[in-house]
All heavy atoms as an XYZ file, in Angstrom:
575
protein
N      35.267    146.697     10.073
C      36.179    146.733      8.897
C      37.613    146.783      9.391
O      37.975    147.658     10.179
C      35.842    147.928      8.013
C      36.765    148.035      6.825
S      36.403    149.426      5.727
C      37.539    150.624      6.434
N      38.419    145.881      8.935
C      39.840    145.804      9.280
C      40.644    146.118      8.041
O      40.348    145.601      6.967
C      40.150    144.423      9.803
C      41.521    144.265     10.371
C      41.601    142.925     11.076
N      42.955    142.677     11.449
C      43.562    141.499     11.433
N      42.875    140.469     11.062
N      44.803    141.373     11.757
N      41.680    146.918      8.168
C      42.502    147.269      7.004
C      43.911    146.688      7.118
O      44.334    146.280      8.189
C      42.595    148.790      6.824
O      43.325    149.341      7.921
C      41.243    149.431      6.714
N      44.615    146.684      6.001
C      45.986    146.212      5.951
C      46.865    146.984      6.941
O      47.804    146.432      7.516
C      46.519    146.328      4.504
C      47.914    145.803      4.261
C      47.997    144.312      4.580
C      48.326    146.030      2.831
N      46.556    148.218      7.149
C      47.333    149.066      8.072
C      47.330    148.545      9.495
O      48.225    148.803     10.267
C      46.783    150.494      8.027
C      47.530    151.478      8.859
C      46.934    152.848      8.762
N      47.749    153.781      9.501
C      47.861    155.053      9.219
N      47.186    155.560      8.224
N      48.637    155.833      9.941
N      46.295    147.773      9.865
C      46.103    147.347     11.249
C      46.672    145.955     11.587
O      46.607    145.546     12.723
C      44.605    147.367     11.555
C      43.966    148.713     11.393
C      42.451    148.668     11.296
O      41.861    147.582     11.380
O      41.865    149.754     11.146
N      47.223    145.243     10.608
C      47.662    143.890     10.906
C      49.067    143.884     11.540
O      49.808    144.866     11.456
C      47.647    142.995      9.653
C      48.676    143.390      8.631
C      46.229    142.965      9.042
C      48.812    142.378      7.489
N      49.408    142.770     12.185
C      50.686    142.627     12.892
C      51.741    142.042     11.957
O      51.429    141.333     11.006
C      50.506    141.749     14.112
N      53.000    142.302     12.275
C      54.098    141.720     11.531
C      54.034    140.204     11.599
O      53.808    139.606     12.628
C      55.463    142.215     12.067
C      55.624    143.709     11.812
C      56.640    141.462     11.426
C      56.831    144.327     12.441
N      54.150    139.575     10.414
C      54.090    138.119     10.316
C      52.715    137.582     10.025
O      52.522    136.430      9.731
N      51.695    138.448     10.105
C      50.311    138.018      9.893
C      49.994    137.944      8.397
O      50.420    138.785      7.628
C      49.366    138.989     10.585
C      47.934    138.580     10.614
C      47.057    139.525     11.432
O      47.566    140.427     12.090
O      45.831    139.320     11.369
N      49.255    136.914      7.998
C      48.782    136.786      6.615
C      47.287    137.048      6.569
O      46.553    136.568      7.441
C      49.065    135.372      6.083
O      50.446    135.181      5.948
N      46.866    137.792      5.564
C      45.447    138.145      5.430
C      45.042    138.022      3.955
O      45.864    137.911      3.076
C      45.183    139.568      5.941
C      45.360    139.687      7.425
C      46.030    140.606      5.185
N      43.718    138.090      3.729
C      43.169    138.024      2.379
C      42.474    139.363      2.101
O      41.727    139.865      2.960
C      42.189    136.867      2.272
C      41.624    136.667      0.872
C      40.850    135.379      0.819
C      39.392    135.652      0.624
N      38.559    134.470      0.495
N      42.655    139.925      0.915
C      42.013    141.164      0.528
C      40.524    140.928      0.298
O      40.132    140.029     -0.458
C      42.650    141.764     -0.734
C      41.931    143.032     -1.178
C      44.122    142.069     -0.523
N      39.672    141.730      0.928
C      38.248    141.635      0.793
C      37.733    142.708     -0.177
O      36.893    142.425     -1.046
C      37.547    141.828      2.166
C      36.029    141.837      2.012
C      37.985    140.743      3.140
N      38.256    143.938     -0.033
C      37.758    145.037     -0.862
C      38.818    146.152     -0.930
O      39.545    146.351      0.038
C      36.468    145.583     -0.232
C      35.802    146.643     -1.053
C      34.457    147.062     -0.421
C      33.816    148.129     -1.284
N      32.534    148.550     -0.737
N      38.853    146.851     -2.032
C      39.708    148.024     -2.182
C      38.852    149.275     -2.143
O      37.848    149.358     -2.833
C      40.457    147.986     -3.523
C      41.431    146.824     -3.748
C      41.999    146.891     -5.145
C      42.519    146.843     -2.711
N      39.227    150.188     -1.280
C      38.542    151.463     -1.200
C      39.342    152.505     -1.962
O      40.448    152.259     -2.406
C      38.322    151.879      0.250
C      37.478    150.899      1.028
N      36.123    150.920      1.019
C      37.846    149.832      1.794
C      35.687    149.903      1.761
N      36.707    149.253      2.230
N      38.844    153.718     -2.099
C      39.589    154.737     -2.833
C      38.996    154.887     -4.221
O      38.234    154.021     -4.714
N      39.411    155.947     -4.868
C      38.865    156.262     -6.189
C      39.962    156.473     -7.226
O      41.096    156.829     -6.892
C      38.012    157.535     -6.103
C      36.815    157.507     -5.145
C      36.245    158.886     -5.012
C      35.778    156.537     -5.648
N      39.597    156.291     -8.477
C      40.451    156.621     -9.602
C      41.877    156.154     -9.567
O      42.127    154.964     -9.412
N      42.826    157.059     -9.711
C      44.228    156.707     -9.863
C      44.790    155.968     -8.630
O      45.659    155.128     -8.772
C      44.948    158.038    -10.034
C      43.949    159.093     -9.882
C      42.586    158.493     -9.810
N      44.307    156.268     -7.443
C      44.816    155.584     -6.233
C      44.448    154.123     -6.271
O      45.302    153.241     -6.059
C      44.277    156.251     -4.947
C      44.788    157.689     -4.872
C      44.649    155.474     -3.706
C      44.120    158.536     -3.787
N      43.199    153.830     -6.534
C      42.724    152.458     -6.581
C      43.419    151.704     -7.745
O      43.842    150.569     -7.576
C      41.222    152.406     -6.742
C      40.612    151.020     -6.688
C      39.116    151.070     -6.700
C      38.491    149.696     -6.617
N      37.035    149.748     -6.643
N      43.570    152.340     -8.840
C      44.206    151.731    -10.009
C      45.667    151.378     -9.696
O      46.166    150.337    -10.042
C      44.103    152.635    -11.235
C      44.689    152.029    -12.495
C      44.406    152.830    -13.754
N      44.677    154.249    -13.643
C      43.735    155.212    -13.621
N      42.466    154.898    -13.704
N      44.085    156.488    -13.532
N      46.367    152.305     -9.018
C      47.775    152.070     -8.655
C      47.922    150.872     -7.705
O      48.800    150.003     -7.905
C      48.376    153.320     -7.982
C      49.823    153.166     -7.616
C      50.497    154.485     -7.259
N      49.712    155.380     -6.468
C      49.719    155.417     -5.121
N      50.497    154.600     -4.459
N      48.970    156.250     -4.457
N      47.010    150.726     -6.757
C      47.019    149.591     -5.845
C      46.784    148.281     -6.623
O      47.506    147.315     -6.435
C      45.980    149.771     -4.734
C      46.381    150.903     -3.810
C      45.779    148.476     -3.944
C      45.327    151.339     -2.799
N      45.846    148.305     -7.551
C      45.559    147.125     -8.350
C      46.749    146.766     -9.258
O      47.054    145.590     -9.492
C      44.291    147.313     -9.181
C      43.061    147.372     -8.292
S      41.552    147.711     -9.192
C      41.344    146.195    -10.108
N      47.451    147.774     -9.804
C      48.631    147.530    -10.629
C      49.778    146.897     -9.882
O      50.602    146.241    -10.455
C      49.067    148.824    -11.316
C      48.148    149.278    -12.421
C      48.444    150.659    -12.953
O      49.320    151.377    -12.369
O      47.827    151.072    -13.957
N      49.781    147.071     -8.551
C      50.806    146.448     -7.709
C      50.489    144.967     -7.478
O      51.267    144.256     -6.835
C      50.932    147.161     -6.378
C      51.552    148.530     -6.490
S      51.883    149.267     -4.882
C      50.303    150.004     -4.489
N      49.327    144.482     -7.964
C      48.956    143.082     -7.771
C      48.027    142.866     -6.602
O      47.746    141.715     -6.269
N      47.576    143.925     -5.984
C      46.696    143.786     -4.833
C      45.269    143.898     -5.312
O      44.778    144.987     -5.614
C      47.005    144.881     -3.772
C      48.466    144.757     -3.319
C      46.057    144.760     -2.581
C      48.926    145.897     -2.447
N      44.611    142.757     -5.432
C      43.224    142.678     -5.882
C      42.418    141.812     -4.903
O      42.977    141.146     -4.049
C      43.134    142.060     -7.307
O      43.748    140.780     -7.293
C      43.853    142.955     -8.318
N      41.121    141.860     -5.075
C      40.223    141.076     -4.201
C      40.599    139.603     -4.220
O      40.838    139.053     -5.306
C      38.765    141.266     -4.667
C      37.773    140.598     -3.768
C      36.361    140.852     -4.238
C      35.370    140.133     -3.365
N      34.008    140.318     -3.810
N      40.715    139.009     -3.038
C      41.066    137.591     -2.938
C      42.540    137.322     -2.813
O      42.934    136.183     -2.521
N      43.409    138.310     -2.990
C      44.864    138.126     -2.913
C      45.304    137.943     -1.478
O      44.856    138.644     -0.590
C      45.592    139.372     -3.507
O      45.124    139.558     -4.860
C      47.073    139.165     -3.506
N      46.244    136.996     -1.252
C      46.851    136.802      0.060
C      47.992    137.789      0.214
O      48.781    137.977     -0.699
C      47.367    135.388      0.199
C      46.314    134.341      0.352
C      45.570    134.410      1.654
O      44.370    134.506      1.670
N      46.283    134.384      2.772
N      48.096    138.415      1.416
C      49.131    139.369      1.722
C      49.707    139.017      3.090
O      48.985    138.686      3.993
C      48.594    140.805      1.761
C      48.088    141.217      0.393
C      49.666    141.770      2.262
C      47.454    142.610      0.390
N      51.048    139.084      3.199
C      51.722    138.866      4.493
C      52.537    140.097      4.799
O      53.289    140.598      3.966
C      52.604    137.646      4.434
C      53.315    137.380      5.741
C      54.206    136.133      5.676
C      54.915    135.916      6.985
N      55.885    134.820      6.896
N      52.386    140.606      6.018
C      53.165    141.765      6.467
C      54.524    141.281      6.938
O      54.612    140.511      7.906
C      52.463    142.525      7.573
C      53.200    143.734      8.138
C      53.498    144.776      7.046
C      52.379    144.419      9.235
N      55.584    141.663      6.249
C      56.924    141.233      6.572
C      57.627    142.115      7.599
O      58.270    141.637      8.510
C      57.798    141.167      5.296
C      57.294    140.222      4.230
C      57.373    138.739      4.644
O      58.106    138.401      5.603
O      56.707    137.927      4.026
N      57.473    143.445      7.429
C      58.186    144.379      8.292
C      57.598    145.783      8.166
O      56.864    146.056      7.218
C      59.683    144.398      7.909
C      60.575    144.715      9.076
O      60.112    145.154     10.134
N      61.861    144.460      8.918
N      57.940    146.616      9.129
C      57.529    148.034      9.105
C      58.798    148.839      9.285
O      59.643    148.522     10.119
C      56.510    148.356     10.197
C      55.232    147.530      9.997
C      56.178    149.840     10.213
C      54.203    147.673     11.099
N      58.953    149.906      8.525
C      60.155    150.765      8.616
C      60.289    151.328     10.024
O      59.302    151.494     10.757
C      60.060    151.877      7.611
N      61.509    151.629     10.422
C      61.775    152.132     11.821
C      60.883    153.352     12.209
O      60.489    153.468     13.359
C      63.215    152.523     11.800
C      63.856    151.608     10.765
C      62.777    151.480      9.707
N      60.591    154.201     11.271
C      59.764    155.383     11.598
C      58.288    155.101     11.377
O      57.459    156.022     11.431
C      60.219    156.599     10.808
C      61.655    157.064     11.102
C      62.006    158.242     10.219
C      61.770    157.483     12.584
N      57.927    153.847     11.051
C      56.519    153.474     10.927
C      55.936    153.490      9.535
O      54.824    153.037      9.312
N      56.678    154.005      8.544
C      56.136    154.105      7.203
C      57.317    154.034      6.228
O      58.302    154.755      6.424
C      55.386    155.409      7.026
C      54.347    155.378      5.919
O      53.953    154.285      5.538
O      53.908    156.446      5.508
N      57.345    153.221      5.244
C      56.306    152.340      4.669
C      56.309    150.961      5.349
O      57.137    150.652      6.208
C      56.684    152.223      3.220
C      58.175    152.290      3.221
C      58.515    153.245      4.339
N      55.405    150.115      4.875
C      55.261    148.727      5.313
C      55.803    147.832      4.198
O      55.591    148.122      3.028
C      53.784    148.372      5.542
C      53.086    149.285      6.478
S      51.271    149.062      6.441
C      51.103    147.467      7.240
N      56.497    146.759      4.562
C      56.972    145.790      3.571
C      56.028    144.558      3.612
O      55.870    143.955      4.660
C      58.379    145.377      3.880
C      58.952    144.387      2.869
C      60.364    143.921      3.232
O      60.850    144.208      4.320
O      60.944    143.253      2.376
N      55.452    144.244      2.449
C      54.518    143.134      2.404
C      54.962    142.149      1.293
O      55.727    142.509      0.411
C      53.075    143.621      2.121
C      52.976    144.387      0.797
C      52.551    144.452      3.280
C      51.577    144.792      0.377
N      54.448    140.929      1.403
C      54.650    139.952      0.345
C      53.310    139.754     -0.349
O      52.303    139.453      0.310
C      55.165    138.591      0.889
O      56.422    138.810      1.516
C      55.307    137.578     -0.208
N      53.294    139.952     -1.656
C      52.109    139.810     -2.512
C      52.493    138.997     -3.706
O      53.450    139.346     -4.408
C      51.581    141.184     -2.966
C      50.360    141.015     -3.843
C      51.307    142.096     -1.813
N      51.785    137.922     -3.984
C      52.054    137.074     -5.152
C      53.519    136.700     -5.312
O      54.117    136.811     -6.372
C      51.554    137.764     -6.423
C      50.044    138.085     -6.373
C      49.616    138.814     -7.626
N      48.275    139.291     -7.499
C      47.181    138.689     -8.016
N      47.322    137.593     -8.657
N      46.001    139.242     -7.835
N      54.119    136.290     -4.209
C      55.533    135.836     -4.138
C      56.575    136.881     -4.452
O      57.674    136.561     -4.893
C      55.741    134.613     -5.053
C      54.946    133.428     -4.602
O      54.860    133.147     -3.391
N      54.369    132.694     -5.544
N      56.251    138.160     -4.269
C      57.293    139.190     -4.336
C      57.071    140.183     -3.221
O      55.977    140.331     -2.702
C      57.359    139.893     -5.720
C      56.166    140.725     -6.079
C      56.140    142.085     -5.786
C      55.081    140.183     -6.767
C      55.079    142.888     -6.132
C      53.973    140.977     -7.083
C      54.009    142.317     -6.786
O      52.921    143.092     -7.110
N      58.120    140.881     -2.846
C      58.047    141.871     -1.753
C      57.764    143.236     -2.344
O      58.284    143.605     -3.379
C      59.336    141.857     -0.975
C      59.505    140.577     -0.232
C      60.256    140.749      1.018
N      60.250    139.490      1.741
C      60.834    139.333      2.915
N      61.434    140.364      3.454
N      60.784    138.188      3.539
N      57.009    143.989     -1.564
C      56.528    145.289     -2.005
C      56.481    146.223     -0.810
O      56.131    145.810      0.291
C      55.116    145.107     -2.590
C      54.325    146.299     -3.026
C      54.947    146.897     -4.291
C      52.894    145.842     -3.345
N      56.817    147.472     -1.011
C      56.685    148.488      0.051
C      55.458    149.319     -0.274
O      55.239    149.716     -1.418
C      57.909    149.391      0.092
O      59.035    148.681      0.578
N      54.643    149.570      0.735
C      53.418    150.321      0.560
C      53.275    151.302      1.722
O      53.595    150.987      2.855
C      52.193    149.382      0.458
C      50.944    150.168      0.128
C      52.036    148.543      1.704
C      49.750    149.257     -0.257
N      52.850    152.506      1.407
C      52.644    153.509      2.443
C      51.429    153.153      3.294
O      50.464    152.570      2.802
C      52.419    154.887      1.803
C      53.665    155.393      1.079
C      53.394    156.726      0.456
N      52.312    156.566     -0.529
C      51.964    157.475     -1.397
N      52.541    158.641     -1.401
N      51.006    157.258     -2.250
N      51.485    153.552      4.559
C      50.326    153.270      5.458
C      49.053    153.941      4.989
O      47.969    153.418      5.157
C      50.670    153.669      6.895
C      51.563    152.664      7.561
C      51.626    152.899      9.036
C      52.341    151.722      9.681
N      52.349    151.863     11.145
N      49.209    155.101      4.337
C      48.048    155.806      3.796
C      47.317    154.935      2.768
O      46.077    154.856      2.785
C      48.510    157.121      3.163
C      47.407    157.953      2.559
C      47.942    159.207      1.882
O      49.051    159.654      2.230
O      47.183    159.720      1.017
N      48.094    154.285      1.916
C      47.497    153.379      0.915
C      47.012    152.083      1.552
O      45.966    151.552      1.155
C      48.525    153.056     -0.207
C      48.881    154.291     -1.014
O      48.054    155.241     -1.073
O      49.944    154.275     -1.658
N      47.724    151.575      2.561
C      47.343    150.354      3.245
C      45.981    150.524      3.914
O      45.236    149.560      4.049
C      48.399    149.963      4.255
N      45.662    151.728      4.355
C      44.372    151.964      4.999
C      43.193    151.867      4.057
O      42.037    151.809      4.474
C      44.370    153.307      5.719
O      44.439    154.348      4.797
N      43.454    151.825      2.747
C      42.393    151.682      1.754
C      42.137    150.217      1.363
O      41.253    149.938      0.564
C      42.783    152.453      0.478
C      43.023    153.950      0.641
C      43.544    154.542     -0.656
C      41.749    154.646      1.060
N      42.893    149.302      1.934
C      42.776    147.888      1.610
C      42.089    147.141      2.774
O      42.702    146.950      3.816
C      44.168    147.285      1.296
C      44.842    148.051      0.181
C      44.036    145.810      0.966
C      46.319    147.776      0.000
N      40.845    146.737      2.561
C      40.100    146.011      3.587
C      40.495    144.541      3.522
O      40.534    143.917      2.441
C      38.600    146.171      3.331
C      37.731    145.579      4.401
C      36.262    145.835      4.173
O      35.902    146.807      3.418
O      35.453    145.057      4.685
N      40.788    143.956      4.682
C      41.248    142.552      4.739
C      40.452    141.749      5.765
O      39.777    142.280      6.634
C      42.761    142.481      5.081
C      43.580    143.147      3.991
C      43.049    143.100      6.426
N      40.632    140.410      5.666
C      40.053    139.521      6.685
C      41.101    138.501      7.073
O      42.001    138.184      6.355
C      38.783    138.851      6.218
C      38.978    137.916      5.032
C      37.687    137.219      4.611
O      36.641    137.530      5.163
O      37.775    136.385      3.712
């Protein structure tokens, strides 16, 4: 299992599955991150958190803790 947290800058991946329960999973889905969505890692903050990603043609910042709940291929 590979997660969004593990990808390299500039890499594009597809969401396979969302892990987590209740409000956390719902919050991720409300950001537009759903099964089958393409995601590209644009940058990582100097201290390592958060990550800047492109989802559905807009940029989004996501914490690494949340990124570890997003399984990708």
